[in-house]
C-alpha positions as CSV (number, residue, x, y, z in Angstrom):
1,M,-19.1,-48.8,-86.1
2,N,-17.2,-49.7,-82.9
3,R,-19.1,-51.5,-80.2
4,L,-21.4,-49.3,-78.2
5,P,-21.2,-49.0,-74.4
6,A,-23.3,-51.4,-72.4
7,V,-25.3,-48.5,-71.1
8,L,-26.9,-48.0,-74.5
9,V,-30.3,-49.5,-73.5
10,F,-33.3,-48.9,-75.7
11,T,-36.2,-47.4,-73.8
12,F,-39.6,-49.0,-74.6
13,C,-41.7,-46.7,-72.3
14,L,-43.2,-43.4,-73.1
15,S,-44.8,-40.9,-70.8
16,C,-46.8,-38.5,-72.9
17,G,-46.7,-35.3,-70.8
18,S,-48.4,-33.1,-73.4
19,S,-52.2,-32.7,-73.5
20,A,-51.7,-30.6,-76.7
21,A,-50.8,-33.7,-78.8
22,S,-52.9,-33.8,-82.0
23,S,-55.9,-36.1,-81.6
24,S,-55.5,-37.2,-85.2
25,L,-52.0,-38.5,-84.6
26,D,-51.8,-42.2,-83.5
27,I,-49.1,-41.6,-80.9
28,A,-49.2,-45.1,-79.4
29,G,-49.2,-46.7,-82.8
30,L,-46.3,-44.6,-84.1
31,F,-44.3,-45.2,-81.0
32,D,-44.9,-49.0,-81.3
33,Q,-43.9,-48.8,-84.9
34,A,-40.7,-47.0,-84.0
35,N,-39.9,-49.5,-81.3
36,K,-40.5,-52.4,-83.7
37,T,-38.3,-50.8,-86.4
38,F,-35.6,-50.2,-83.9
39,S,-35.8,-53.8,-82.7
40,T,-35.7,-55.1,-86.2
41,A,-32.6,-53.1,-86.8
42,N,-30.9,-54.6,-83.8
43,Q,-31.4,-58.1,-85.3
44,Q,-30.3,-57.1,-88.8
45,Q,-27.1,-58.6,-90.0
46,D,-26.6,-56.4,-93.1
47,P,-24.9,-53.2,-91.9
48,E,-26.4,-50.9,-94.6
49,R,-29.9,-52.3,-94.0
50,Q,-29.4,-51.9,-90.3
51,K,-28.5,-48.3,-90.6
52,D,-31.5,-47.7,-92.9
53,L,-33.8,-49.2,-90.3
54,Y,-32.3,-47.0,-87.5
55,R,-32.9,-44.0,-89.8
56,Q,-36.5,-45.0,-90.2
57,A,-37.0,-45.4,-86.5
58,A,-35.4,-41.9,-86.0
59,M,-37.8,-40.4,-88.5
60,I,-40.8,-41.9,-86.6
61,Y,-39.5,-40.6,-83.3
62,Q,-39.0,-37.2,-84.8
63,R,-42.5,-37.2,-86.1
64,L,-43.8,-37.9,-82.6
65,I,-41.9,-34.9,-81.3
66,D,-42.8,-32.5,-84.1
67,E,-46.4,-33.5,-84.7
68,G,-47.3,-34.9,-81.3
69,H,-45.8,-31.9,-79.5
70,I,-44.2,-34.3,-77.0
71,S,-41.3,-33.1,-74.9
72,N,-40.1,-36.1,-73.1
73,P,-36.5,-37.1,-72.1
74,K,-37.1,-40.8,-72.9
75,L,-38.3,-40.0,-76.4
76,Y,-35.3,-37.7,-77.1
77,Y,-33.1,-40.4,-75.7
78,N,-34.5,-43.0,-78.0
79,L,-34.2,-40.6,-80.9
80,A,-30.6,-39.9,-80.1
81,N,-29.9,-43.7,-79.8
82,A,-31.3,-44.2,-83.3
83,Y,-29.2,-41.4,-84.8
84,L,-26.1,-42.7,-83.0
85,L,-26.5,-46.2,-84.4
86,C,-27.1,-45.0,-87.9
87,G,-23.9,-42.9,-87.7
88,D,-25.5,-39.4,-87.5
89,I,-23.3,-38.1,-84.6
90,G,-24.5,-34.5,-84.9
91,R,-28.2,-35.2,-84.4
92,A,-27.3,-37.9,-81.8
93,I,-25.5,-35.3,-79.6
94,L,-28.3,-32.7,-80.3
95,N,-31.0,-35.0,-79.0
96,Y,-28.9,-36.3,-76.0
97,R,-28.5,-32.7,-75.1
98,R,-32.3,-32.1,-75.4
99,A,-32.9,-35.2,-73.2
100,E,-30.3,-34.0,-70.7
101,A,-32.0,-30.6,-70.4
102,L,-35.2,-32.5,-69.2
103,A,-33.4,-35.2,-67.1
104,R,-30.1,-33.6,-66.0
105,T,-28.9,-36.4,-63.7
106,D,-30.0,-39.4,-65.8
107,A,-26.9,-41.7,-65.9
108,N,-27.7,-43.4,-69.2
109,I,-28.1,-40.0,-71.0
110,Q,-24.8,-38.8,-69.6
111,K,-22.9,-41.9,-70.5
112,N,-24.3,-42.1,-74.0
113,L,-23.7,-38.4,-74.6
114,A,-20.1,-38.8,-73.5
115,F,-19.7,-41.7,-75.9
116,A,-21.2,-39.8,-78.8
117,R,-18.9,-36.9,-78.1
118,S,-15.9,-39.2,-78.2
119,R,-17.0,-40.1,-81.8
120,R,-17.0,-36.6,-83.3
121,A,-14.2,-35.3,-85.4
122,D,-13.6,-32.0,-83.6
123,A,-12.0,-32.0,-80.2
124,V,-12.6,-28.5,-79.0
125,P,-11.1,-28.0,-75.5
126,V,-13.0,-26.4,-72.7
127,R,-11.6,-23.2,-71.3
128,T,-9.6,-23.6,-68.1
129,Q,-11.8,-21.1,-66.3
130,Q,-14.8,-23.2,-67.0
131,Q,-13.1,-26.4,-65.8
132,V,-12.1,-24.6,-62.6
133,L,-15.7,-23.4,-62.0
134,G,-16.9,-27.0,-62.6
135,V,-14.7,-28.3,-59.8
136,L,-15.3,-25.5,-57.3
137,F,-19.0,-25.3,-57.9
138,F,-19.6,-29.0,-58.6
139,W,-23.0,-28.9,-56.8
140,H,-24.3,-26.4,-59.3
141,F,-23.3,-28.5,-62.3
142,D,-23.8,-32.0,-61.0
143,L,-27.0,-31.8,-58.8
144,A,-30.5,-31.7,-60.2
145,A,-32.5,-28.5,-59.6
146,A,-34.9,-30.5,-57.4
147,N,-32.1,-31.7,-55.2
148,R,-30.7,-28.2,-54.8
149,V,-34.2,-26.9,-53.9
150,L,-34.4,-29.7,-51.3
151,L,-31.0,-28.8,-49.9
152,A,-32.0,-25.1,-49.7
153,C,-35.1,-26.0,-47.7
154,V,-33.0,-28.2,-45.4
155,G,-30.4,-25.5,-44.9
156,L,-33.1,-22.9,-44.1
157,G,-34.8,-25.3,-41.7
158,V,-31.6,-26.1,-39.9
159,A,-30.8,-22.4,-39.5
160,C,-34.3,-21.6,-38.2
161,L,-34.1,-24.5,-35.7
162,A,-30.8,-23.4,-34.4
163,M,-32.0,-19.9,-33.9
164,T,-35.0,-21.2,-32.0
165,I,-32.7,-23.3,-29.8
166,M,-30.6,-20.1,-29.1
167,I,-33.8,-18.2,-28.0
168,W,-34.6,-21.0,-25.5
169,L,-31.2,-22.1,-24.3
170,G,-29.1,-19.0,-24.9
171,R,-26.5,-18.0,-27.4
172,S,-23.3,-20.0,-28.0
173,S,-20.7,-20.2,-30.7
174,L,-21.8,-23.7,-31.7
175,W,-25.4,-22.6,-32.6
176,Y,-24.0,-19.4,-34.3
177,A,-21.9,-21.8,-36.5
178,V,-25.0,-24.0,-37.2
179,V,-27.0,-21.0,-38.2
180,A,-24.2,-19.7,-40.5
181,V,-23.8,-23.1,-42.2
182,G,-27.5,-23.5,-42.7
183,L,-27.9,-20.0,-44.2
184,I,-24.8,-20.5,-46.5
185,V,-26.3,-23.8,-47.8
186,F,-29.7,-22.0,-48.3
187,L,-28.2,-19.1,-50.2
188,A,-25.8,-21.2,-52.3
189,M,-28.5,-23.6,-53.4
190,T,-31.1,-20.9,-54.0
191,G,-28.6,-18.8,-55.9
192,S,-27.6,-21.8,-58.0
193,V,-31.2,-22.6,-59.0
194,L,-32.0,-18.9,-59.9
195,L,-28.7,-18.7,-61.9
196,E,-29.7,-21.8,-63.8
197,Q,-33.1,-20.4,-64.6
198,H,-31.5,-17.2,-65.8
199,E,-29.0,-19.0,-68.0
200,R,-31.7,-21.1,-69.6
201,S,-33.8,-18.1,-70.4
202,S,-30.9,-15.9,-71.6
203,R,-28.4,-18.4,-73.3
204,T,-29.0,-20.6,-76.3
205,F,-26.9,-23.6,-77.3
206,G,-26.7,-25.7,-80.4
207,V,-25.0,-28.5,-82.3
208,I,-23.6,-28.7,-85.8
209,V,-25.6,-31.4,-87.7
210,A,-24.1,-31.0,-91.2
211,E,-21.3,-33.4,-92.0
212,Q,-19.0,-30.3,-92.1
213,T,-19.3,-26.6,-92.4
214,V,-16.9,-23.7,-92.9
215,A,-17.0,-21.1,-90.1
216,R,-16.3,-17.5,-91.4
217,Q,-15.4,-14.2,-89.8
218,G,-18.6,-12.6,-90.8
219,D,-22.1,-13.4,-92.0
220,G,-21.4,-14.1,-95.6
221,P,-19.5,-16.5,-97.9
222,A,-17.0,-13.7,-98.9
223,Y,-15.6,-13.4,-95.4
224,P,-12.3,-15.3,-94.6
225,E,-12.5,-18.6,-92.8
226,A,-12.5,-18.2,-89.0
227,F,-10.6,-21.5,-88.4
228,K,-7.9,-23.5,-90.1
229,G,-10.4,-26.2,-91.1
230,P,-14.1,-26.8,-91.2
231,L,-16.3,-27.7,-88.2
232,H,-17.8,-31.2,-88.2
233,A,-21.0,-32.8,-87.1
234,G,-21.4,-32.9,-83.3
235,T,-19.5,-29.8,-82.5
236,E,-21.4,-27.9,-79.8
237,F,-21.6,-24.1,-79.4
238,E,-23.3,-21.2,-77.7
239,L,-25.3,-18.9,-79.9
240,I,-24.1,-15.3,-79.8
241,E,-26.3,-13.8,-82.5
242,A,-28.6,-14.9,-85.4
243,R,-29.0,-13.1,-88.7
244,P,-30.9,-14.2,-91.8
245,G,-29.3,-17.4,-92.9
246,W,-26.3,-17.2,-90.5
247,L,-25.5,-18.0,-86.9
248,H,-22.7,-16.3,-84.9
249,I,-21.4,-19.0,-82.5
250,R,-18.9,-19.4,-79.7
251,L,-17.1,-22.7,-79.1
252,S,-16.2,-24.2,-75.8
253,D,-12.6,-22.8,-76.0
254,G,-13.9,-19.2,-76.5
255,S,-13.3,-18.9,-80.2
256,D,-16.1,-17.7,-82.4
257,G,-17.2,-17.6,-86.0
258,W,-20.3,-17.5,-88.3
259,I,-21.8,-20.6,-89.9
260,V,-24.8,-21.0,-92.3
261,Q,-28.0,-21.5,-90.3
262,D,-28.9,-24.8,-92.1
263,A,-25.7,-26.5,-90.8
264,A,-26.8,-26.5,-87.2
265,E,-29.8,-26.9,-84.9
266,L,-30.5,-25.2,-81.6
267,I,-31.1,-27.1,-78.4
């Protein structure tokens, strides 16, 4: 494996935000075991033994998530790091995306996710329309929801203050402009947050975790192939429809196909 970016820093802290964690599960002990296994892998000189230790660490982190009912960006980040270092690009990207969903502006998550994406076999382009939207509405894609809420409050506060000043000092084009700018910021940020919440509740995304899988034009092995070649681990998609054993997916370039359900996991 090529050298990883310097930002790949192993996180040794865990904030257990779930009170529903099983009391019979030794969360602290398992987390400490996973940390030690990961650290041992870092010191291992034999590449195969090193990968095996990273896989063991990943299994323990996964158990903490599954049995401990912990939804924590640091834990998903650690799990993704372990998968990345043992060569499982699909599950690395999957868990970086899960960490990203909980900590959208975390620089380490973003950089490691970008690095993992650079290692996958499929380079599916993003539609031009989506690229343009990302540039025009950068604040929607780049700012955390909490920051947009804060900006909405600031915009509304500025507009209210300007209107109060106009009541006392009289109307002027300057204060009308201030009110307009404040309301535009308020509406833009509020709309952005509401849109994000709607997308999260109505849209589902996933990642292919199988080494490779053939996408077909229908939900069955008898249908023709949807693409010239198979899709590989790490390819991301939006879920269109799910049927028993099959997923209808759309790639970032707008193309779609059906894959077997076991070949992917949903974010």
